[in-house]
C-alpha positions in Angstrom: -47.8 57.6 9.7 -44.3 57.1 8.2 -42.4 54.4 10.1 -39.0 52.9 9.5 -39.0 49.4 11.0 -35.5 48.2 11.9 -35.8 44.6 12.8 -34.6 41.0 12.3 -36.6 38.8 9.9 -35.6 35.2 10.5 -37.2 32.1 11.8 -36.2 32.7 15.5 -38.3 34.3 18.2 -37.3 37.9 17.4 -38.0 37.2 13.7 -41.5 36.0 14.7 -42.1 39.2 16.7 -40.8 41.4 13.8 -43.0 39.6 11.3 -46.1 40.1 13.4 -45.4 43.8 14.1 -44.7 44.4 10.4 -47.9 42.7 9.4 -49.9 44.8 11.8 -48.3 48.0 10.5 -49.2 47.1 7.0 -52.8 46.1 7.9 -53.3 49.4 9.8 -52.4 51.3 6.6 -49.1 52.9 7.7 -46.4 53.9 5.3 -43.6 51.5 6.3 -40.1 51.0 5.2 -38.2 48.0 6.5 -34.5 47.8 7.3 -33.6 44.2 8.1 -31.2 43.9 11.0 -29.1 41.4 8.9 -28.9 40.2 5.3 -30.3 36.9 6.5 -33.9 37.7 5.6 -36.2 34.7 5.7 -40.0 35.0 6.0 -40.6 31.5 4.6 -41.2 30.3 8.2 -44.4 32.3 8.4 -47.8 32.0 6.7 -47.2 35.2 4.7 -49.7 36.1 2.0 -48.6 37.1 -1.4 -49.9 40.6 -0.6 -47.6 40.7 2.5 -44.6 39.5 0.5 -45.2 42.2 -2.1 -45.5 45.0 0.5 -42.5 43.6 2.4 -40.3 43.7 -0.7 -41.5 47.3 -1.5 -40.8 48.3 2.1 -37.2 47.0 2.0 -36.6 48.6 -1.4 -37.5 52.1 -0.1 -35.6 51.9 3.2 -33.0 54.5 2.2 -35.8 57.0 1.4 -36.8 56.8 5.0 -33.4 57.9 6.4 -34.6 61.2 7.9 -34.4 62.8 11.3 -38.1 63.5 11.0 -39.1 59.8 10.6 -39.4 57.7 13.7 -37.8 54.3 13.9 -39.2 51.2 15.6 -36.3 49.0 16.4 -36.8 45.5 17.6 -33.6 44.2 19.2 -31.7 43.7 22.4 -30.2 46.5 24.4 -26.8 45.2 23.2 -26.8 46.6 19.7 -29.4 49.2 20.2 -26.8 51.9 19.8 -26.8 51.1 16.1 -29.5 53.4 14.8 -30.7 54.7 11.5 -32.6 57.9 12.5 -32.5 60.2 15.5 -35.9 59.2 16.9 -35.6 55.6 17.8 -38.2 53.7 19.7 -36.7 50.5 21.0 -38.9 47.5 21.6 -36.7 45.1 23.5 -36.4 42.0 25.7 -34.5 41.4 29.0 -34.3 38.2 31.0 -31.8 39.1 33.8 -32.2 41.1 37.0 -29.0 43.2 37.5 -28.9 45.9 34.8 -25.4 47.2 34.1 -24.5 50.8 33.7 -24.0 50.2 30.0 -27.5 48.7 29.7 -29.0 51.6 31.5 -27.2 54.1 29.3 -28.5 52.4 26.2 -32.0 52.3 27.6 -31.9 56.0 28.4 -30.3 57.0 25.1 -33.4 56.0 23.1 -36.3 58.3 22.3 -38.3 55.7 24.2 -37.4 52.2 25.4 -40.2 49.7 25.7 -39.9 46.3 27.3 -42.0 43.2 26.5 -42.4 42.4 30.2 -43.2 44.5 33.3 -40.5 42.6 35.2 -37.9 44.0 32.9 -39.5 47.5 32.5 -39.6 48.0 36.3 -35.8 47.4 36.6 -35.2 50.2 34.1 -38.0 52.5 35.1 -39.2 52.2 31.5 -42.4 51.4 29.6 -44.0 48.0 29.3 -46.0 46.7 26.3 -46.8 43.0 26.1 -46.5 40.8 23.1 -49.6 39.1 21.5 -50.9 35.8 20.3 -49.7 34.9 16.9 -52.8 34.6 14.8 -51.2 32.1 12.5 -51.6 29.5 15.2 -54.9 27.7 15.4 -56.5 24.5 16.8 -56.2 21.6 14.3 -58.8 19.4 16.2 -56.8 16.3 15.3 -56.2 13.3 17.5 -52.4 12.7 17.9 -51.6 10.2 20.6 -54.4 8.2 22.2 -54.2 7.1 25.9 -50.9 8.9 26.3 -50.1 12.0 28.3 -47.9 14.0 25.9 -45.5 16.6 27.3 -43.8 19.1 25.1 -40.6 21.3 25.5 -39.7 24.0 23.0 -37.0 26.7 22.8 -33.3 26.9 22.4 -31.3 24.6 24.8 -30.0 27.0 27.4 -29.1 27.1 31.1 -31.5 30.1 31.4 -34.4 27.9 30.2 -33.4 24.9 32.5 -33.7 22.8 29.3 -31.3 20.0 30.6 -32.8 20.1 34.1 -36.4 19.7 32.8 -35.5 16.8 30.6 -33.5 15.0 33.4 -36.3 15.5 36.0 -38.9 14.3 33.5 -37.0 11.1 32.6 -36.4 10.4 36.3 -40.1 10.4 36.9 -41.4 9.0 33.6 -38.5 7.6 31.6 -39.5 4.4 29.6 -43.0 4.6 30.9 -44.9 4.6 27.7 -48.1 6.0 29.2 -46.2 9.3 29.0 -44.4 10.9 26.1 -41.9 13.8 26.0 -41.3 15.6 22.7 -38.4 18.1 22.7 -37.7 20.7 20.1 -34.7 22.3 21.7 -32.1 22.7 19.0 -29.9 25.8 19.5 -28.7 27.2 16.2 -25.8 28.9 17.9 -24.3 25.5 18.7 -22.6 23.4 16.1 -24.3 20.2 15.2 -21.7 18.1 17.0 -22.0 20.3 20.1 -25.7 19.9 20.1 -25.5 16.1 19.8 -23.0 16.0 22.7 -25.3 18.1 24.9 -28.4 16.0 24.2 -26.4 12.8 24.8 -25.1 14.1 28.1 -28.5 15.2 29.2 -29.9 11.7 28.5 -26.9 10.2 30.3 -25.9 8.4 27.2 -29.1 6.3 27.3 -32.1 6.0 24.9 -35.6 6.3 26.3 -38.6 4.8 24.4 -40.8 7.8 25.4 -38.5 10.7 24.7 -38.4 12.2 21.2 -35.8 14.8 20.1 -37.1 16.7 17.1 -34.9 18.6 14.6 -35.4 22.3 14.2 -38.9 23.2 13.1 -38.5 25.6 10.2 -42.1 26.9 9.9 -44.9 28.2 12.0 -47.1 25.5 10.5 -44.8 22.8 12.0 -44.7 24.6 15.3 -48.5 24.8 15.3 -48.7 21.0 14.8 -46.5 20.4 17.8 -48.4 22.8 20.0 -51.6 21.0 19.1 -50.1 17.5 19.5 -49.0 18.0 23.1 -51.2 18.0 26.2 -48.8 19.7 28.6 -46.1 22.3 27.8 -43.0 22.4 30.0 -41.4 25.5 28.4 -42.8 27.7 31.1 -40.3 26.3 33.6 -37.7 28.7 32.2 -35.9 30.7 34.8 -35.8 34.0 32.9 -37.9 35.2 30.0 -38.8 38.3 28.1 -42.2 36.8 27.4 -41.9 33.1 26.6 -43.8 32.7 23.3 -44.0 28.9 23.1 -45.6 28.5 26.6 -47.8 31.5 25.9 -49.0 30.3 22.5 -49.6 26.8 23.8 -51.8 28.3 26.6 -53.7 30.4 24.1 -54.5 27.2 22.2 -56.1 25.7 25.3 -53.1 23.6 26.5 -51.9 23.6 30.0 -48.4 24.9 30.6 -46.3 24.3 33.7 -45.1 27.8 34.5 -42.5 29.2 36.9 -44.2 32.1 38.6 -41.4 34.6 37.9 -40.1 37.2 35.4 -42.4 37.8 32.3 -44.6 34.9 33.1 -46.3 36.9 35.8 -47.8 39.2 33.1 -49.9 36.5 31.6 -49.9 33.3 33.7 -52.0 32.8 36.8 -53.4 30.0 38.9 -56.5 29.8 36.7 -54.8 29.5 33.3 -51.5 27.7 34.2 -50.0 25.2 36.5 -47.8 27.5 38.6 -44.5 26.5 40.2 -43.1 28.9 42.8 -39.3 29.6 42.5 -37.2 28.1 45.3 -34.0 30.1 44.7 -31.8 31.8 42.1 -28.7 30.7 40.1 -26.0 32.7 38.4 -26.9 33.6 34.9 -23.3 32.8 33.8 -23.3 29.9 31.4 -20.0 30.3 29.6 -21.7 30.7 26.2 -24.4 33.3 26.1 -24.0 34.9 29.5 -20.5 35.8 30.6 -19.6 36.9 34.1 -18.4 40.5 34.2 -19.7 41.3 30.8 -21.3 44.7 30.0 -24.6 42.9 29.4 -26.8 40.3 30.9 -25.7 40.1 34.5 -27.5 38.7 37.6 -29.4 35.5 38.3 -32.2 33.3 37.0 -34.9 31.8 39.1 -35.0 28.0 39.7 -37.2 25.4 41.2 -37.0 22.2 43.2 -37.5 18.6 42.2 -40.3 18.4 44.7 -42.2 21.3 43.1 -41.6 19.8 39.7 -43.1 16.4 40.7 -46.1 18.1 42.3 -46.7 20.1 39.1 -46.4 16.9 37.0 -49.2 15.3 39.1 -51.4 18.3 38.6 -50.6 18.2 34.9 -51.7 14.6 34.7 -55.1 15.5 36.1 -55.5 18.4 33.7 -54.1 16.8 30.5 -57.4 16.0 29.0 -59.1 19.2 30.0 -59.2 22.2 27.7 -57.7 25.3 29.3 -60.6 27.7 28.6 -59.0 30.4 30.8 -55.9 30.1 28.8 -57.8 30.5 25.5 -59.0 33.9 26.7 -55.4 35.2 26.5 -55.6 35.1 22.7 -58.1 37.9 22.8 -56.5 39.8 25.7 -53.1 39.9 24.2 -52.9 40.7 20.4 -50.2 42.1 18.2 -52.8 44.7 17.1 -52.8 46.0 20.6 -49.0 45.8 20.9 -48.6 47.9 17.7 -51.3 50.4 18.7 -49.6 50.9 22.1 -46.2 51.5 20.5 -47.6 54.0 18.0 -49.4 55.8 20.8 -46.1 56.7 22.3 -44.7 57.8 18.9 -47.8 60.0 18.2 -47.7 61.5 21.6 -44.1 62.6 21.2 -44.1 63.8 17.6 
């Protein structure tokens, strides 16, 4: 099948998804042209083979040849910006974290040949299709010993109100701060903040203090570095995010046999359950407005995010301590249940059905 893949190829989450979808399309033998969403093309973050790099370059070079009303486009992007299309038949694979779709968002969703969301939570709000993401097969168990006699917690993802980044860190140091039986490693750099902004945010979150058992890592540039971090921790806290389109860090950690503390809401409900995660029930909702990424009254991203209580957080930490040395065998099964091969097959099935 001829496919034009219109997608971002960078070291962020969307870039990771795009790389995995592109790799599967190549491996399945499809004739693929690639139109990068921006000029900032960077696949150095991924364990790309020389064969992939060659095919990828060839796919970019022939992108203009695939401008045709007969050739379907798989676009990986947000609803905001999905109006920018190359060909008539555009299949949008997108992500949505809020819960009050605006009229503009619904129009954009309905204007596509088909809109497919990465979570059933999002798809249900738009009466659209749902196809889950998959486990990134570049990740693997290192079987190394990292910190002995320490319960090691990890937090990944861009620092955002939506993800409760500041709240998680503050609740953790309130319970474990300077107790060296416990360690928290945070990789929470947000590239959309300037360096001085990011430093100020971290300093304010830590109340201007230094904790002997809290590590703030710089941005991890490669999948290999991320894999080391996921292997090094015992417990992932990224799953406490209040609104997600899938939550790759928490999901990938779970697939590697780690335990993730997961808010039982939004996309998490598609893959996390009481057997493979430490579930925390939401205790309310907060406005999605954060003055930076989510603006009140905007044409996009309106509504609320789910939140949790200090009591439920502490209870989850105690359960996490009990499970920290146990391999999450139920979590490991997710790596076979959710694969990018299945993701791509499901997207292509929609395209084949309608062409």
